[in-house]
Phi, psi and omega in degrees: 000138180277131176284131181266131176267113178292135182290345178272350176290153183286171185310330185303325185293345179278346187237329182221154175269160177120166183267119175231129184285077186215135179213153172259140183285342167201157183225132174254127185243126182228123175252120176257104186287336179288313180271355181055049178235156177232126176245128180239115178255121181249123187254144176053065174301127188225167177213180177269139180308133182095349181251012184301318182297311180298321181292317181291322177296315179297319179293320177299316178300318179297320181290336178281341181289141180253356178224161181282161175301147182301335181288351181260049180302138176088354177251143180238135178285125174264310180200162174208147177205151174246134180211156178256138177212128179053045178062023174237151177264129185231162179221146174230132176238132175240127182237161172233161179214154177266332181222140180302338181298338183284349178285355177298332179287354177257012176104004179269157176237130177275125179272157181292340181272009178090002175262171173228152188239151172233125183290137181274080177256359177220184177278123182240132176241116179290136179246004174224170179281344181280104178157126178242122180279130173239184188305310185243002185203167169253139175249137183235145174285135185285345182260011180232148177298151173227150175211129176210160180248134180245130175241120183291152173278115182247128182294144185302329182278356177267117181256105180271148174233149180297142178275352184305311181300317180293321179295315180292324179298322179282341180053057178284000000 
């Protein structure tokens, strides 16, 4: 069985296995079918208070990796970066692929009619016209670019804090 990388998980899941207390409060996902690239922008990398050290260490380890996790077969890392903007820590990952079938490791399902679907397990906002909302998923045409924003469902009792101060304190 292929392990699915949830797009709302932070950058770390693309490079190392293991539990690191890190999440992005929203993620913008863009597939450019002409250039065969995928850009994933993760905004406001956050953690739970008291877990800043574990989160920064895990993020540092991920940034030191030069290749993707083995579960991301068929995808190639083009670039990755961590940056601060408006007092939040953000990450961008750019990947390439040879065949659209390889995006299945990012949580997509290829349909028999040549479209691909993404399951609605979080709040999704379409940012392009390519996408039809159905009961449990969005369906996309495989020959058109897609862009959407994912916001994870975070339980009210979970208090996230920005990782930016801890990251800057460590000066990675």
